[in-house]
C-alpha positions in Angstrom: -9.4 175.9 236.4 -13.1 176.2 235.3 -15.1 178.8 237.2 -18.9 179.6 237.1 -20.0 182.6 234.9 -20.6 184.6 238.1 -16.9 184.5 238.9 -15.9 186.0 235.6 -18.7 188.6 235.9 -17.2 189.7 239.2 -13.7 189.6 237.7 -14.7 191.9 234.8 -16.3 194.4 237.2 -13.2 194.3 239.3 -11.1 194.9 236.1 -13.2 197.9 235.1 -12.5 199.4 238.5 -8.7 199.0 237.9 -8.3 196.5 240.7 -7.2 193.3 238.9 -3.8 191.8 239.3 -1.8 191.0 236.2 -2.6 187.3 236.7 -6.3 188.1 237.0 -6.2 190.3 233.9 -4.6 187.5 231.9 -7.2 185.0 233.2 -10.0 187.4 232.2 -8.5 187.9 228.7 -8.3 184.1 228.1 -12.0 183.8 229.2 -13.1 186.7 226.9 -11.8 184.7 224.0 -14.1 181.8 224.7 -17.6 181.5 223.2 -19.3 181.1 226.6 -18.0 184.4 227.8 -20.1 186.7 225.6 -23.5 187.0 227.3 -22.0 187.1 230.8 -19.3 189.6 229.8 -21.7 192.0 228.2 -24.2 191.8 231.1 -21.3 192.8 233.4 -20.3 195.6 231.1 -23.9 196.9 231.1 -24.2 196.8 234.9 -20.8 198.5 235.3 -21.6 201.1 232.7 -24.9 202.0 234.3 -23.2 202.2 237.7 -20.3 204.3 236.5 -22.6 206.9 234.8 -23.9 207.9 238.3 -20.3 208.8 239.3 -18.0 211.5 238.1 -15.0 209.1 237.6 -14.0 208.0 234.1 -12.9 204.5 233.1 -9.5 204.0 234.8 -6.4 204.7 232.8 -5.1 201.3 234.0 -7.4 199.5 231.6 -5.1 197.7 229.2 -5.3 197.9 225.4 -5.4 194.1 225.2 -8.7 193.7 227.1 -10.2 196.9 225.8 -9.5 195.7 222.3 -11.2 192.4 223.0 -14.3 194.2 224.4 -14.5 196.4 221.3 -14.2 193.4 219.1 -17.5 192.3 220.7 -18.9 195.7 219.7 -17.7 195.1 216.1 -17.7 191.4 216.0 -18.7 190.9 212.4 -15.8 192.8 211.1 -12.8 193.3 213.4 -11.1 196.7 213.1 -7.8 197.7 214.7 -8.1 199.9 217.7 -5.5 202.7 218.1 -5.0 205.0 221.1 -8.7 205.0 222.1 -9.7 207.8 224.4 -10.7 206.7 227.9 -14.3 208.0 228.2 -17.2 206.4 229.9 -19.0 205.8 226.6 -16.0 203.8 225.3 -17.3 200.6 227.1 -21.0 200.6 226.8 -24.0 198.4 226.0 -27.4 198.8 224.4 -30.1 196.4 225.4 -32.3 195.0 222.7 -35.3 192.6 223.1 -34.0 191.4 226.4 -30.5 190.4 225.1 -27.5 192.4 226.0 -25.5 193.4 222.9 -22.4 195.7 223.0 -23.0 198.3 220.4 -21.8 201.6 221.9 -24.1 204.5 222.6 -24.6 208.2 222.1 -24.4 210.5 225.1 -26.7 213.6 225.1 -24.6 216.4 226.5 -27.8 218.3 227.5 -28.6 215.6 230.0 -26.9 214.2 233.0 -27.2 210.6 231.9 -27.3 208.8 228.6 -30.5 207.1 227.5 -29.8 203.4 227.7 -32.1 201.7 225.3 -34.3 198.9 226.7 -36.0 197.8 223.6 -35.5 198.6 219.9 -38.4 200.1 218.0 -39.9 198.0 215.4 -38.4 199.1 212.1 -37.6 197.3 208.9 -33.9 196.5 209.1 -31.2 197.9 206.8 -27.8 196.4 206.7 -24.7 198.6 207.0 -22.5 199.5 204.1 -19.9 197.3 202.5 -16.9 197.3 200.1 -18.3 198.3 196.8 -17.5 200.8 194.0 -17.7 201.5 190.3 -14.5 202.0 188.4 -14.7 204.1 185.2 -11.8 203.4 182.8 -10.2 205.9 180.5 -12.4 204.7 177.6 -15.6 205.2 179.6 -16.1 201.5 180.4 -17.5 201.0 183.9 -16.6 198.0 186.1 -18.5 197.1 189.2 -16.4 196.2 192.2 -17.2 194.5 195.5 -15.5 192.7 198.3 -15.7 189.3 196.6 -14.5 190.1 193.1 -11.0 189.3 191.8 -9.9 190.4 188.3 -7.1 192.0 186.3 -7.7 194.9 183.9 -4.9 196.0 181.5 -4.7 199.7 180.4 -1.6 200.4 178.3 1.4 199.8 180.5 -0.8 199.6 183.7 -2.3 196.6 185.3 -5.3 197.1 187.6 -5.9 194.3 190.0 -9.1 193.9 192.1 -8.3 191.8 195.1 -10.6 191.3 198.1 -12.1 194.7 198.5 -9.3 196.8 197.2 -7.9 198.1 193.9 -4.2 197.9 193.1 -2.4 199.7 190.3 0.9 198.4 188.9 2.9 200.1 186.2 5.7 198.6 184.0 7.8 201.7 184.6 8.0 202.4 180.9 4.8 204.3 180.3 5.3 206.9 177.5 1.7 207.3 176.3 -0.4 210.4 177.0 -1.7 210.7 180.6 -5.1 208.9 181.0 -7.4 208.9 184.0 -9.6 206.6 185.9 -12.4 207.5 188.4 -13.4 205.4 191.3 -16.9 206.1 192.5 -18.0 204.8 195.9 -21.8 205.0 196.3 -23.8 205.6 199.4 -23.6 202.4 201.5 -20.1 201.7 200.3 -16.4 202.1 201.0 -13.3 201.0 199.1 -9.5 200.9 199.3 -7.2 201.9 196.4 -3.5 201.6 195.9 -2.3 204.2 193.3 0.4 203.6 190.7 3.0 205.3 193.0 2.2 203.0 195.9 0.1 205.6 197.8 -3.0 204.1 199.5 -6.4 205.8 199.6 -9.4 204.7 201.6 -12.7 206.1 200.2 -15.7 206.6 202.4 -19.3 206.4 201.3 -20.6 208.8 198.7 -17.1 209.7 197.5 -15.1 209.6 194.3 -11.5 209.9 193.3 -10.2 210.8 189.8 -6.5 210.0 189.2 -4.1 209.1 186.4 -3.3 205.5 185.5 0.4 206.4 185.8 2.0 209.5 187.3 4.0 210.7 184.3 4.3 214.4 185.0 6.1 216.5 187.6 3.4 216.1 190.2 1.1 213.4 191.4 -2.3 215.1 191.2 -5.7 213.5 192.1 -9.2 215.0 192.6 -11.5 214.0 195.5 -15.2 214.5 196.2 -16.5 213.3 199.6 -14.1 211.8 202.2 -10.9 209.9 201.9 -7.9 209.0 204.0 -4.5 209.1 202.2 -1.2 207.4 203.1 1.1 209.0 200.6 4.3 207.3 199.3 7.2 209.6 199.8 8.8 211.1 196.7 10.4 214.5 197.3 10.9 215.0 193.5 7.2 214.6 192.7 4.9 216.4 195.1 1.5 214.7 195.8 -1.4 217.1 195.3 -5.1 216.6 196.2 -7.7 218.9 194.7 -11.1 219.2 196.4 -13.8 221.8 195.6 -11.5 224.7 195.0 -8.9 223.6 197.6 -5.5 222.3 196.9 -3.6 220.1 199.5 0.1 219.6 198.7 2.0 216.9 200.6 5.2 214.9 200.5 5.1 211.7 202.6 2.2 211.8 205.0 -1.1 210.5 206.3 -4.1 212.7 206.3 -7.9 212.8 206.0 -9.9 215.1 203.8 -13.7 215.6 204.2 -15.2 217.5 201.3 -18.9 216.7 201.1 -21.1 219.2 199.3 -23.8 219.0 202.0 -21.4 219.7 204.9 -20.9 223.3 206.2 -17.1 222.9 206.3 -14.4 221.2 204.3 -11.9 219.7 206.7 -8.3 218.5 206.2 -6.8 216.7 209.2 -3.1 215.8 209.4 -2.2 212.5 211.1 1.5 212.5 210.3 4.0 214.4 208.0 3.3 217.9 206.7 0.8 219.4 204.3 0.0 222.8 202.9 -3.7 223.6 202.3 -4.4 226.4 199.7 -7.9 227.8 199.0 -7.8 231.0 196.9 -5.4 233.4 198.5 -5.4 231.4 201.8 -2.5 229.2 202.7 -2.3 227.1 205.8 0.4 224.8 207.0 -0.5 221.9 209.3 1.4 220.0 211.9 0.4 216.4 212.9 -2.7 216.5 215.0 -4.0 219.8 213.4 -7.0 220.4 211.2 -7.9 223.2 208.9 -11.6 223.8 208.6 -12.7 225.9 205.6 -16.2 227.4 205.8 -17.9 226.6 202.5 -20.1 229.8 202.7 -17.7 232.5 204.0 -14.4 231.0 202.8 -12.9 231.5 206.2 -10.2 228.9 207.1 -9.4 228.1 210.7 -6.5 225.9 212.0 -7.3 224.0 215.1 -6.2 221.0 217.1 -8.1 217.8 216.1 -9.2 214.6 217.7 -7.4 212.6 215.0 -8.7 209.2 216.1 -12.2 210.5 216.0 -11.8 212.0 212.5 -10.5 208.7 211.1 -12.8 206.4 213.1 -14.8 205.7 209.9 -11.7 204.1 208.4 -11.3 201.7 211.4 -15.0 200.7 211.4 -16.7 203.2 213.7 -18.8 206.3 213.9 -17.4 208.7 216.5 -19.2 211.8 217.6 -18.1 214.5 220.0 -20.6 217.2 220.9 -22.3 217.2 217.5 -25.8 217.9 216.3 -28.4 215.3 215.4 -28.4 216.6 211.8 -24.6 215.9 211.6 -25.2 212.3 212.7 -28.1 211.8 210.3 -26.0 213.0 207.3 -23.4 210.3 208.1 -26.0 207.6 208.6 -27.6 208.6 205.3 -24.3 208.0 203.4 -23.4 204.7 205.2 -26.9 203.1 205.1 -27.9 204.6 201.7 -30.8 206.5 203.2 -32.7 209.6 202.1 -33.1 211.7 205.2 -36.2 213.9 205.7 -35.4 215.8 208.9 -38.5 217.5 210.3 -36.6 218.1 213.6 -33.8 220.3 212.2 -34.2 222.8 215.0 -33.1 220.2 217.6 -30.6 221.7 219.9 -29.2 218.4 221.5 -25.5 217.8 221.3 -24.5 214.2 221.2 -21.3 212.2 221.7 -20.3 208.5 221.4 -18.7 205.8 219.5 -20.7 203.2 217.6 -19.7 200.3 215.3 -20.4 200.9 211.6 -21.1 197.2 211.3 -24.5 197.3 213.1 -27.8 197.2 211.3 -29.9 200.4 211.3 -32.3 198.9 213.8 -29.6 199.0 216.4 -28.5 202.5 215.7 -31.7 204.5 215.7 -32.7 203.8 219.4 -29.4 205.4 220.5 -30.6 208.7 218.9 -33.8 208.8 220.9 -32.1 210.6 223.8 -32.2 213.7 221.5 -36.0 213.5 221.6 -36.4 212.2 218.1 -38.7 209.6 216.5 -38.0 207.7 213.3 -40.2 206.4 210.5 -38.6 204.3 207.8 -40.4 204.1 204.4 -38.3 202.0 202.1 -34.9 203.8 202.2 -36.4 207.1 203.3 -35.9 207.9 207.0 -38.3 210.6 208.4 -37.2 212.2 211.6 -39.8 214.0 213.8 -39.8 215.3 217.4 -41.0 212.6 219.8 -44.4 212.9 221.3 -44.4 214.4 224.8 
């Protein structure tokens, strides 16, 4: 049965309050998958979001993953990303308003204020597109190969075939490699990301401004790679050949596991976060063992290492297509934006004390991101690829 848009708007508001029957939820899901649903759905989300922010209650736990996933696909509609175990916070279902049209984009909540700043109009800035799949592969002989999401090619190095297929690099060995160990390096620039399958079947996702050096075949007693920047590893199990990651003086030893390491030179801490399995992190004389859901943070200045519980889904949000912040400084957010949008940041507001939180699609252009930061009292000027940040005029 066809209903007017107002009917579905009321149905969505009812759903967000946790009052829909299973039949109504199914009807809503079917409608959300139609083209005509978008504007009405997002308007209802905006109105419900602004209403809920005046109340202490959070989005009901009864919200199903099926409908929430569909709503978040609207947030990241250009590049769908899987949604896993999303935390139920008010800012999970939010909308930013731009030039009179409601667009689900997520938002940043300023913890120093009682309400978020819902943007009514985006400032006039030259737009910069988000990052994409791209990297430069340096072969053992020094040859450099440019990679992107569209390219498909095969490179032969001794007994190893390197296949580039649709935004990822896949290594295949013939199992009879006897030559001396040779290395490749995958460099992902600012504004890029790339996926790599190593010769042992381990998978690595590299974030922007990162690089990985690794052998073209694991011929020794260990599987050792070197990382700069940020990467997520899913390691193929092989108890006879430990997998070792080296990063700026730190060694992470694993068997079969999934973990994230963030080791950017401009960050205060190097962080290793365990999703599943077990790892041992060693830095100098310090050794820390992690359980799933834990993180070791190593202070780059003092060398002090701290093991703490981690928001795993927040840590790996970049891998699934999102920025996720929880009580972080404006400077922290700007560093991430600089890497993903390939920007030089000139921060003249470094003494800003605002703490921000929120979840934003990494597929949005810069013009839709910056207005969400204005709740921190910042103004932005974009000159080419240089973003100047200053305190807003009172």
